[in-house]
Steps between C-alpha positions, in 0.01 A plus 500: 500500500446693825280802604643721761271727703716764658380746759717801573473835665418793258832666588692210341308460175721695271814340624366152473343544153835638380680191638254265335521680159870507497503130578250407220188450707160655409246594779139607513457771770178507715440760767400326837443587872554277793676439814443620856496870425335468149815637344548535125636196344551386142444149365713384210412193291810350344500188275826320451659171407567250784879538452481879575306496826817519704631797311159677540492430880855654534371818343200530735661531846256649752199400303223243569501255218265214420627269221233285326518222240344592164338210329454680166609823350363645178540841336182590306 
């Protein structure tokens, strides 16, 4: 299992969330600020199976993405 932390510009949120949903990915959306001019950004947190990381990355062109290993996942 992998956890992707995706940082995108606010102007791209709707399009990216739509692409993710259509392709069967779920995301948690967090408002964030950063960068040189402190522009509005959105951070998405996406959990996915190892085999789907490539597909996820193809949908996220133009984003900054960190992919982390998840040692354990539980839905409580």
